[in-house]
TIGURO-976724 format. One line per 3 residues: number of its first residue (from 1); for each residue x, y, z of N, C-alpha, C, CB. Coordinates in steps of 0.02 Angstrom, whole numbers, plus 50000, padded with zeros to 5 digits. Glycine has a CB too. Layout:
N
NUM) X Y Z X Y Z X Y Z X Y Z | ... $
//
This chain:
289
1) 52079 49807 49627 52007 49792 49643 52000 49727 49678 51963 49789 49580 | 51961 49732 49724 51952 49668 49768 51927 49610 49729 51901 49679 49828 | 51959 49553 49735 51936 49494 49706 51885 49457 49739 51986 49454 49696 $
4) 51842 49423 49708 51792 49389 49745 51796 49314 49728 51722 49418 49728 | 51764 49272 49759 51760 49198 49742 51711 49184 49687 51739 49156 49805 | 51729 49161 49629 51683 49152 49575 51633 49095 49590 51721 49139 49511 $
7) 51571 49109 49576 51520 49055 49587 51536 48996 49536 51444 49084 49575 | 51529 48936 49558 51540 48877 49518 51488 48871 49465 51541 48816 49560 | 51511 48853 49403 51466 48842 49348 51454 48769 49333 51491 48875 49288 $
10) 51393 48749 49331 51376 48680 49317 51379 48666 49247 51311 48663 49341 | 51399 48607 49227 51402 48584 49156 51327 48583 49131 51439 48509 49150 | 51329 48599 49067 51258 48604 49035 51231 48535 49027 51257 48641 48964 $
13) 51161 48532 49037 51129 48469 49027 51123 48454 48952 51061 48469 49060 | 51117 48390 48935 51107 48373 48867 51033 48366 48848 51142 48311 48852 | 50993 48382 48896 50916 48388 48881 50901 48453 48849 50872 48382 48947 $
16) 50898 48456 48784 50889 48519 48751 50822 48547 48747 50913 48514 48686 | 50767 48509 48764 50703 48538 48755 50690 48582 48824 50645 48478 48743 | 50672 48643 48804 50662 48691 48857 50593 48688 48885 50676 48758 48834 $
19) 50575 48740 48922 50511 48753 48950 50460 48756 48893 50513 48818 48992 | 50395 48751 48904 50348 48752 48846 50357 48811 48802 50278 48751 48869 | 50346 48802 48738 50357 48854 48689 50324 48917 48708 50333 48832 48623 $
22) 50355 48972 48693 50333 49039 48712 50269 49059 48671 50392 49092 48698 | 50226 49093 48704 50171 49128 48668 50191 49198 48659 50104 49124 48705 | 50247 49206 48622 50277 49270 48614 50238 49321 48575 50340 49262 48583 $
25) 50227 49380 48607 50195 49433 48567 50246 49474 48535 50149 49477 48609 | 50236 49487 48471 50280 49532 48433 50253 49601 48435 50289 49509 48361 | 50293 49647 48466 50272 49716 48474 50262 49749 48410 50321 49754 48513 $
28) 50211 49789 48403 50194 49823 48338 50252 49866 48315 50130 49868 48345 | 50288 49896 48367 50342 49941 48345 50409 49905 48335 50352 49996 48395 | 50413 49842 48345 50471 49803 48336 50455 49733 48313 50510 49802 48397 $
31) 50454 49721 48246 50436 49658 48215 50487 49601 48238 50435 49665 48137 | 50547 49618 48260 50597 49570 48278 50594 49548 48348 50661 49595 48265 | 50555 49579 48388 50547 49560 48460 50525 49486 48468 50494 49605 48494 $
34) 50557 49446 48506 50534 49372 48516 50539 49363 48593 50583 49314 48473 | 50489 49325 48612 50485 49301 48681 50453 49354 48728 50556 49282 48705 | 50437 49326 48788 50408 49369 48841 50453 49424 48866 50390 49327 48900 $
37) 50426 49473 48900 50465 49521 48929 50518 49495 48976 50423 49567 48962 | 50581 49513 48969 50634 49479 49006 50637 49504 49078 50702 49489 48971 | 50666 49462 49121 50676 49474 49191 50747 49450 49209 50622 49437 49234 $
40) 50772 49471 49265 50838 49442 49283 50836 49365 49285 50860 49469 49350 | 50782 49339 49314 50778 49265 49316 50775 49235 49248 50717 49242 49356 | 50745 49268 49199 50739 49237 49132 50804 49240 49093 50684 49271 49091 $
43) 50844 49289 49100 50908 49291 49065 50958 49251 49098 50932 49358 49058 | 50949 49232 49165 50997 49194 49199 50975 49118 49197 51005 49222 49271 | 50920 49106 49177 50893 49037 49179 50935 48991 49133 50816 49038 49157 $
46) 50937 48926 49148 50972 48877 49107 50940 48870 49036 50972 48810 49144 | 50877 48886 49031 50835 48879 48973 50785 48939 48966 50798 48812 48975 | 50776 48963 48906 50727 49017 48898 50659 48984 48883 50748 49067 48839 $
49) 50612 49025 48849 50545 49005 48844 50530 48963 48785 50504 49061 48843 | 50579 48956 48738 50569 48917 48679 50593 48843 48692 50607 48951 48621 | 50551 48797 48666 50571 48728 48659 50627 48728 48600 50504 48680 48643 $
52) 50676 48683 48605 50732 48685 48552 50739 48621 48518 50799 48703 48583 | 50748 48620 48456 50763 48561 48413 50837 48571 48394 50714 48556 48347 | 50865 48514 48366 50932 48524 48341 50940 48477 48279 50986 48509 48397 $
55) 50988 48491 48237 51003 48454 48181 51081 48457 48167 50961 48479 48123 | 51110 48399 48154 51181 48395 48137 51196 48412 48064 51206 48326 48152 | 51256 48443 48054 51277 48459 47983 51342 48425 47975 51284 48539 47968 $
58) 51349 48379 47931 51410 48343 47916 51463 48388 47881 51394 48282 47871 | 51527 48374 47903 51579 48414 47867 51581 48391 47791 51652 48404 47903 | 51553 48336 47777 51558 48317 47707 51503 48350 47666 51555 48240 47700 $
61) 51453 48384 47697 51402 48419 47662 51414 48492 47655 51340 48409 47694 | 51470 48514 47677 51481 48591 47674 51551 48602 47648 51472 48627 47747 | 51559 48663 47631 51632 48691 47612 51647 48754 47651 51639 48710 47530 $
64) 51710 48760 47668 51732 48824 47698 51732 48820 47774 51685 48882 47675 | 51706 48767 47804 51709 48758 47876 51696 48683 47891 51654 48806 47913 | 51697 48664 47955 51697 48591 47970 51632 48559 47994 51745 48578 48021 $
67) 51575 48589 47973 51515 48566 47993 51494 48582 48066 51515 48498 47982 | 51445 48552 48095 51426 48570 48163 51351 48549 48176 51436 48648 48175 | 51327 48589 48227 51257 48573 48248 51215 48637 48253 51257 48537 48317 $
70) 51156 48636 48224 51112 48690 48223 51057 48683 48276 51084 48696 48155 | 51046 48731 48322 50998 48730 48368 50950 48784 48353 51025 48735 48434 | 50886 48766 48359 50833 48818 48332 50767 48807 48377 50815 48806 48246 $
73) 50732 48865 48381 50664 48859 48414 50619 48816 48373 50631 48928 48423 | 50589 48765 48409 50545 48716 48375 50483 48751 48346 50523 48658 48425 | 50458 48799 48377 50395 48834 48359 50410 48875 48295 50370 48882 48419 $
76) 50360 48872 48251 50364 48923 48192 50314 48977 48195 50353 48889 48126 | 50280 48982 48254 50222 49027 48257 50243 49099 48262 50177 49011 48317 | 50312 49110 48280 50335 49182 48286 50375 49206 48226 50379 49192 48349 $
79) 50373 49166 48173 50405 49189 48113 50480 49169 48114 50396 49265 48107 | 50521 49213 48080 50594 49198 48079 50631 49225 48138 50626 49225 48018 | 50694 49204 48145 50732 49223 48204 50802 49248 48179 50739 49160 48255 $
82) 50836 49290 48220 50903 49306 48207 50945 49247 48222 50925 49366 48246 | 51007 49246 48195 51052 49187 48203 51118 49210 48224 51057 49145 48140 | 51156 49160 48254 51225 49170 48274 51264 49107 48264 51230 49194 48347 $
85) 51327 49115 48233 51369 49057 48226 51426 49065 48277 51395 49050 48152 | 51444 49006 48308 51496 49008 48362 51552 48960 48341 51465 48987 48434 | 51617 48985 48350 51677 48948 48337 51713 48931 48402 51721 48986 48290 $
88) 51738 48869 48403 51782 48848 48457 51850 48880 48448 51787 48772 48460 | 51895 48863 48498 51964 48893 48494 52018 48843 48473 51985 48923 48563 | 52079 48865 48473 52133 48828 48457 52137 48756 48485 52188 48864 48476 $
91) 52146 48706 48448 52149 48635 48463 52081 48607 48492 52205 48624 48512 | 52030 48645 48484 51963 48628 48516 51911 48608 48467 51937 48685 48556 | 51860 48574 48486 51808 48554 48444 51743 48586 48459 51802 48484 48446 $
94) 51694 48574 48422 51627 48601 48430 51600 48589 48500 51580 48570 48380 | 51616 48532 48525 51590 48511 48593 51611 48564 48647 51618 48437 48614 | 51667 48597 48637 51690 48645 48688 51648 48704 48697 51755 48667 48673 $
97) 51603 48720 48650 51562 48778 48652 51492 48757 48643 51582 48829 48600 | 51474 48690 48645 51409 48666 48629 51356 48686 48681 51411 48591 48623 | 51375 48703 48742 51325 48719 48791 51288 48790 48770 51360 48723 48864 $
100) 51320 48833 48734 51290 48892 48711 51233 48881 48659 51342 48934 48682 | 51232 48823 48629 51181 48810 48573 51115 48814 48600 51190 48740 48539 | 51094 48765 48644 51025 48765 48670 51009 48823 48713 51011 48704 48707 $
103) 51059 48848 48747 51049 48906 48795 51023 48964 48762 51112 48926 48829 | 51060 48982 48701 51041 49043 48666 50976 49026 48622 51104 49069 48620 | 50975 48967 48594 50920 48952 48550 50855 48957 48587 50929 48883 48520 $
106) 50853 48935 48651 50791 48936 48691 50768 49008 48710 50800 48895 48755 | 50813 49055 48693 50789 49126 48705 50763 49161 48640 50849 49169 48736 | 50765 49120 48587 50740 49143 48523 50791 49162 48470 50698 49199 48534 $
109) 50841 49120 48464 50893 49127 48405 50897 49058 48372 50970 49152 48431 | 50923 49059 48311 50950 49003 48279 51026 49005 48289 50929 49000 48205 | 51051 48950 48316 51119 48952 48339 51159 48891 48306 51119 48948 48419 $
112) 51215 48907 48278 51253 48858 48238 51323 48852 48275 51260 48882 48157 | 51335 48797 48313 51400 48791 48338 51440 48742 48289 51399 48766 48412 | 51499 48767 48268 51534 48735 48216 51603 48704 48237 51543 48784 48162 $
115) 51627 48657 48195 51694 48634 48199 51727 48677 48146 51703 48555 48188 | 51793 48684 48155 51834 48716 48104 51867 48662 48061 51886 48763 48137 | 51897 48688 48003 51927 48643 47955 51982 48596 47991 51960 48686 47895 $
118) 52021 48629 48030 52069 48591 48072 52068 48625 48137 52143 48589 48043 | 52092 48589 48189 52094 48618 48259 52148 48673 48266 52109 48561 48310 | 52195 48674 48219 52250 48722 48222 52238 48786 48186 52310 48693 48196 $
121) 52181 48795 48153 52168 48854 48113 52176 48916 48152 52101 48851 48085 | 52203 48966 48126 52218 49033 48163 52157 49076 48156 52283 49072 48132 | 52156 49132 48192 52095 49178 48196 52073 49202 48126 52110 49242 48242 $
124) 52115 49220 48076 52095 49244 48017 52051 49192 47974 52155 49266 47982 | 52078 49128 47983 52045 49070 47951 51977 49059 47987 52092 49004 47955 | 51973 49062 48051 51911 49053 48091 51865 49108 48073 51925 49052 48169 $
127) 51886 49171 48061 51840 49220 48043 51802 49205 47973 51877 49284 48040 | 51844 49182 47928 51816 49162 47862 51767 49106 47869 51872 49141 47816 | 51783 49056 47914 51743 49000 47922 51677 49018 47961 51781 48948 47957 $
130) 51677 49067 48000 51613 49091 48032 51571 49117 47981 51624 49144 48085 | 51601 49154 47933 51556 49186 47880 51536 49133 47832 51593 49245 47840 | 51576 49082 47818 51552 49024 47774 51496 48992 47808 51609 48969 47760 $
133) 51497 48981 47874 51446 48947 47909 51379 48989 47909 51470 48934 47982 | 51388 49053 47915 51323 49098 47911 51293 49089 47845 51338 49177 47922 | 51338 49088 47791 51311 49085 47722 51276 49022 47713 51365 49092 47669 $
136) 51303 48965 47735 51271 48903 47734 51207 48898 47770 51313 48855 47758 | 51207 48929 47829 51149 48932 47872 51087 48966 47838 51168 48969 47936 | 51102 49022 47807 51052 49063 47777 51029 49042 47709 51075 49129 47773 $
139) 51077 49006 47674 51061 48992 47603 51047 48919 47590 51118 49013 47559 | 51080 48870 47627 51073 48801 47608 51047 48757 47662 51136 48776 47586 | 51047 48779 47722 51032 48733 47776 50959 48719 47780 51056 48761 47841 $
142) 50943 48662 47815 50874 48635 47817 50830 48686 47859 50874 48560 47850 | 50858 48728 47892 50820 48780 47932 50822 48849 47906 50846 48783 48000 | 50844 48855 47846 50857 48925 47815 50794 48970 47816 50881 48919 47738 $
145) 50739 48932 47813 50670 48972 47813 50654 48998 47877 50610 48930 47791 | 50689 48975 47931 50677 48999 47998 50720 49063 48018 50691 48942 48047 | 50770 49076 47973 50822 49125 47987 50806 49191 47950 50891 49097 47967 $
148) 50813 49245 47984 50811 49312 47953 50884 49329 47936 50777 49367 48001 | 50901 49323 47869 50969 49334 47849 50996 49401 47855 50976 49314 47785 | 50951 49449 47875 50976 49520 47886 50995 49530 47959 50921 49575 47865 $
151) 50988 49481 48000 50999 49489 48076 51044 49433 48098 50929 49487 48118 | 51110 49441 48087 51160 49389 48102 51215 49415 48151 51194 49363 48036 | 51241 49369 48185 51297 49380 48234 51346 49324 48236 51271 49389 48304 $
154) 51404 49340 48266 51454 49292 48273 51486 49291 48347 51506 49306 48219 | 51506 49230 48368 51539 49223 48431 51590 49173 48420 51493 49205 48487 | 51640 49172 48471 51692 49122 48471 51736 49126 48534 51734 49131 48407 $
157) 51771 49067 48547 51814 49062 48602 51885 49063 48584 51800 49003 48639 | 51925 49095 48619 51996 49097 48612 52017 49119 48540 52026 49029 48630 | 52047 49077 48493 52059 49097 48429 51996 49103 48387 52105 49052 48400 $
160) 51942 49069 48415 51875 49083 48387 51849 49150 48404 51826 49032 48410 | 51868 49177 48460 51857 49243 48477 51892 49295 48432 51878 49252 48545 | 51959 49281 48420 51993 49317 48377 51964 49317 48308 52057 49295 48377 $
163) 51941 49257 48285 51907 49252 48223 51839 49290 48222 51896 49179 48208 | 51809 49299 48280 51746 49339 48284 51762 49410 48264 51713 49337 48357 | 51818 49436 48287 51836 49506 48268 51850 49508 48195 51896 49531 48307 $
166) 51886 49459 48171 51902 49458 48098 51837 49460 48055 51943 49393 48081 | 51790 49417 48076 51725 49410 48040 51689 49478 48038 51680 49356 48075 | 51687 49511 48099 51655 49575 48102 51688 49626 48062 51650 49598 48168 $
169) 51751 49627 48059 51790 49672 48021 51776 49663 47940 51867 49660 48039 | 51773 49600 47919 51760 49581 47852 51689 49592 47829 51778 49514 47844 | 51640 49587 47874 51570 49593 47856 51535 49642 47901 51535 49525 47859 $
172) 51539 49707 47887 51505 49756 47930 51431 49746 47935 51518 49823 47906 | 51395 49708 47896 51329 49703 47899 51305 49660 47962 51307 49677 47835 | 51355 49625 47993 51342 49588 48056 51312 49633 48112 51407 49556 48082 $
175) 51264 49607 48147 51229 49649 48198 51264 49642 48265 51154 49629 48205 | 51295 49587 48281 51328 49578 48351 51383 49533 48342 51279 49548 48407 | 51436 49549 48383 51496 49507 48392 51516 49498 48460 51552 49534 48356 $
178) 51531 49434 48484 51550 49425 48554 51609 49377 48556 51490 49397 48597 | 51672 49403 48563 51732 49360 48571 51734 49339 48645 51801 49398 48550 | 51744 49280 48660 51751 49251 48729 51824 49234 48743 51705 49186 48737 $
181) 51854 49266 48789 51926 49259 48806 51965 49257 48736 51940 49188 48851 | 51957 49302 48696 51980 49302 48625 52058 49310 48626 51944 49360 48583 | 52086 49274 48574 52159 49280 48562 52167 49300 48486 52199 49209 48579 $
184) 52214 49350 48477 52231 49368 48408 52297 49408 48414 52171 49412 48372 | 52340 49403 48367 52401 49438 48364 52386 49513 48342 52450 49402 48314 | 52332 49525 48304 52309 49596 48293 52274 49620 48354 52261 49601 48231 $
187) 52297 49674 48381 52270 49700 48444 52222 49761 48432 52328 49721 48490 | 52223 49786 48375 52185 49843 48361 52130 49834 48308 52230 49896 48342 | 52066 49863 48321 52008 49846 48279 51964 49910 48269 51965 49788 48313 $
190) 52002 49968 48244 51961 50030 48231 51913 50022 48170 52010 50090 48217 | 51924 49967 48131 51880 49963 48071 51811 49928 48086 51917 49923 48015 | 51804 49901 48143 51739 49868 48160 51684 49916 48173 51746 49825 48221 $
193) 51626 49901 48147 51564 49939 48151 51512 49900 48178 51542 49966 48087 | 51521 49841 48198 51471 49795 48227 51470 49800 48302 51485 49724 48206 | 51417 49811 48336 51418 49812 48405 51448 49749 48435 51352 49823 48429 $
196) 51496 49760 48480 51541 49709 48503 51542 49706 48578 51610 49720 48477 | 51534 49647 48610 51543 49633 48683 51603 49591 48683 51480 49597 48720 | 51660 49617 48718 51718 49585 48731 51714 49551 48799 51772 49631 48726 $
199) 51725 49486 48806 51725 49447 48864 51795 49423 48884 51680 49390 48854 | 51827 49449 48935 51890 49421 48963 51882 49390 49030 51942 49475 48967 | 51941 49362 49050 51938 49327 49113 52000 49350 49157 51937 49247 49100 $
202) 51989 49368 49220 52042 49396 49260 52099 49349 49269 52016 49416 49324 | 52091 49284 49268 52140 49235 49276 52168 49203 49211 52112 49184 49318 | 52157 49234 49155 52178 49210 49089 52253 49216 49083 52143 49249 49033 $
205) 52287 49161 49076 52355 49164 49066 52380 49146 48994 52385 49120 49114 | 52329 49129 48951 52341 49111 48882 52328 49174 48842 52295 49052 48859 | 52273 49205 48849 52255 49271 48821 52246 49321 48873 52192 49267 48781 $
208) 52298 49347 48909 52286 49390 48964 52249 49450 48946 52346 49408 48994 | 52207 49473 48988 52160 49533 48966 52205 49594 48952 52104 49552 49026 | 52261 49603 48984 52305 49662 48977 52332 49661 48904 52366 49660 49032 $
211) 52338 49609 48872 52366 49603 48804 52322 49578 48749 52424 49561 48806 | 52257 49567 48772 52210 49541 48720 52144 49578 48730 52199 49461 48726 | 52101 49557 48778 52034 49584 48784 52031 49654 48792 51999 49555 48837 $
214) 52073 49684 48840 52072 49755 48849 52091 49794 48792 52112 49771 48901 | 52148 49784 48759 52166 49818 48704 52117 49810 48643 52231 49799 48689 | 52086 49751 48639 52038 49741 48584 51980 49795 48598 52010 49662 48582 $
217) 51959 49796 48659 51900 49839 48678 51918 49913 48666 51880 49829 48754 | 51977 49935 48692 51999 50004 48687 52008 50028 48614 52065 50012 48725 | 52024 49982 48573 52035 50000 48503 51978 50011 48459 52074 49953 48474 $
220) 51919 49980 48483 51856 49986 48449 51836 50061 48446 51802 49944 48485 | 51805 50082 48390 51788 50155 48387 51746 50177 48445 51750 50171 48324 | 51761 50238 48470 51725 50269 48526 51654 50274 48512 51751 50336 48541 $
223) 51637 50286 48450 51565 50295 48430 51526 50230 48432 51560 50324 48361 | 51560 50174 48434 51527 50109 48431 51491 50084 48492 51574 50060 48413 | 51437 50056 48486 51405 50019 48544 51451 49959 48561 51329 49994 48526 $
226) 51484 49962 48618 51531 49915 48635 51532 49905 48711 51598 49934 48608 | 51558 49848 48735 51561 49829 48807 51616 49787 48822 51501 49795 48829 | 51645 49790 48882 51701 49748 48904 51677 49712 48969 51768 49792 48916 $
229) 51670 49651 48968 51647 49612 49029 51711 49570 49047 51579 49562 49014 | 51739 49582 49108 51794 49543 49132 51768 49501 49189 51854 49586 49153 | 51770 49434 49179 51745 49383 49227 51790 49381 49287 51742 49314 49194 $
232) 51765 49372 49345 51803 49370 49407 51814 49293 49425 51762 49411 49467 | 51869 49281 49448 51888 49212 49470 51882 49159 49407 51838 49190 49534 | 51902 49183 49350 51889 49145 49290 51957 49130 49254 51838 49184 49242 $
235) 51960 49087 49207 52017 49069 49170 52004 49073 49094 52038 49001 49189 | 52054 49058 49056 52042 49060 48986 51987 49012 48959 52105 49046 48954 | 51978 48955 48998 51933 48904 48979 51866 48908 49010 51961 48842 48993 $
238) 51854 48960 49051 51785 48969 49083 51729 48970 49026 51782 49041 49128 | 51740 48996 48967 51683 48996 48918 51667 48921 48893 51702 49045 48853 | 51709 48871 48910 51696 48800 48888 51648 48763 48931 51759 48760 48886 $
241) 51623 48793 48984 51574 48763 49025 51515 48811 49034 51605 48745 49092 | 51458 48784 49051 51398 48823 49062 51414 48877 49113 51340 48779 49086 | 51401 48942 49094 51415 48998 49139 51360 49050 49137 51481 49032 49122 $
244) 51329 49062 49191 51271 49106 49194 51288 49173 49177 51241 49106 49258 | 51345 49198 49197 51365 49267 49180 51378 49283 49109 51425 49284 49216 | 51414 49232 49077 51425 49234 49004 51357 49232 48969 51470 49174 48981 $
247) 51313 49186 48988 51248 49176 48956 51206 49244 48964 51210 49113 48991 | 51206 49268 49022 51161 49330 49034 51182 49384 48993 51160 49354 49105 | 51241 49403 48984 51261 49462 48949 51265 49449 48872 51329 49487 48976 $
250) 51279 49388 48855 51271 49372 48787 51201 49373 48758 51297 49309 48778 | 51155 49345 48794 51090 49347 48780 51062 49418 48769 51057 49314 48831 | 51081 49457 48821 51057 49530 48822 51092 49566 48762 51077 49569 48894 $
253) 51153 49555 48747 51187 49588 48689 51155 49566 48625 51264 49572 48687 | 51146 49499 48616 51113 49477 48554 51044 49499 48543 51114 49406 48550 | 51004 49501 48600 50937 49525 48596 50934 49600 48577 50904 49512 48662 $
256) 50977 49632 48606 50981 49710 48598 50998 49727 48522 51041 49742 48649 | 51048 49689 48498 51076 49713 48428 51056 49668 48370 51155 49716 48428 | 51039 49606 48383 51011 49568 48326 50935 49574 48320 51028 49495 48333 $
259) 50902 49579 48382 50829 49591 48381 50810 49659 48390 50797 49553 48431 | 50858 49705 48402 50839 49775 48412 50791 49781 48469 50807 49804 48349 | 50796 49739 48523 50752 49732 48577 50772 49773 48640 50745 49661 48592 $
262) 50744 49830 48647 50769 49878 48698 50747 49858 48765 50746 49949 48685 | 50705 49804 48770 50685 49777 48836 50744 49749 48874 50633 49722 48828 | 50800 49735 48838 50858 49708 48869 50912 49762 48887 50887 49657 48823 $
265) 50897 49824 48872 50941 49877 48892 50951 49872 48967 50912 49946 48871 | 50905 49856 49004 50908 49857 49081 50965 49814 49111 50841 49830 49109 | 50985 49770 49071 51041 49723 49094 51110 49746 49073 51031 49653 49066 $
268) 51112 49799 49030 51172 49826 49003 51186 49897 49024 51169 49822 48930 | 51134 49932 49035 51137 50003 49059 51090 50014 49117 51118 50052 49003 | 51107 50049 49172 51183 50069 49191 51226 50009 49190 51190 50103 49265 $
271) 51292 50024 49186 51341 49972 49181 51337 49927 49242 51409 50002 49173 | 51338 49860 49231 51341 49815 49289 51399 49829 49331 51344 49745 49268 | 51389 49819 49396 51441 49832 49446 51484 49767 49464 51406 49860 49511 $
274) 51543 49780 49489 51579 49717 49508 51541 49675 49558 51648 49732 49538 | 51556 49606 49554 51513 49561 49594 51556 49498 49606 51442 49543 49556 | 51526 49447 49630 51560 49381 49638 51584 49352 49572 51512 49330 49671 $
277) 51545 49373 49515 51567 49346 49451 51592 49396 49400 51513 49307 49422 | 51587 49463 49417 51609 49515 49373 51664 49553 49404 51553 49561 49356 | 51723 49551 49377 51782 49587 49399 51778 49661 49380 51843 49556 49370 $
280) 51759 49672 49319 51753 49741 49287 51704 49740 49229 51823 49767 49260 | 51668 49795 49220 51626 49801 49161 51631 49872 49138 51551 49780 49175 | 51646 49882 49074 51652 49947 49042 51601 49943 48983 51728 49963 49019 $
283) 51580 50003 48960 51531 50004 48904 51511 50071 48891 51471 49963 48916 | 51470 50075 48833 51442 50141 48810 51370 50140 48826 51455 50156 48733 | 51349 50186 48864 51276 50198 48876 51260 50268 48868 51255 50176 48943 $
286) 51199 50283 48841 51146 50238 48825 51166 50201 48760 51078 50276 48818 | 51136 50146 48745 51149 50105 48690 51108 50136 48630 51130 50029 48706 | 51135 50123 48569 51109 50145 48507 51101 50223 48500 51046 50113 48497 $
289) 51142 50256 48538 51137 50336 48531 51184 50360 48476 51157 50375 48602 $
//
């Protein structure tokens, strides 16, 4: 397949306050719907419609993971929000995936980017830590009243992506999972029942798609809502910098399966075509069937 030149991704700004808070209408037939009707521009924007606040969580105040930062919509007028916890990869810190915090939160999620207990933790440990962080977020954190504990997801980069699969396998109640250039010695995941978006990179030499992301995707149950996004002109470390393609499809996946918001189906079905930033996209359409 013809390769294209990937668009350069700018590093995320540290100015976390987004555009003015949304006057989001909650559809009568979907109490979880948050924010205005989406457009291509809105899902590709550096910030969504919600202003975002953040709070740090010390590693000394928690058990089972290494602390982190919680990003959340400042407004309380729309009620509770779904939530997602994100793990960094091998030898990496929370800072490596911090750009996703305000970007996702401004679209109407509570987002917890975490540090792991040690930078050398393996995927199975990172999976347990993702779940420990979700439990802290929903039960003990200062923003627990803003979170709908029945609508949770997990994400992670590299070994954190492998941990994302481990967490989804261990806790079937999760609504969404997104491994980003995931790495795991386990290549088959037929036990997973959580809607899963696998993100790989065509130039990944650490977790090559042929031995990681592709077999992960192919091993997921055929009956599952699943998708495989292979980034074009990308490397294993592309998820460590602000990236519009990763954000667009992550937002759409989280909205569709954490918020049950079918307004985002338009970005996932029909399947996206190869482009300057997409090498390949596979998936199950229609969603939720």
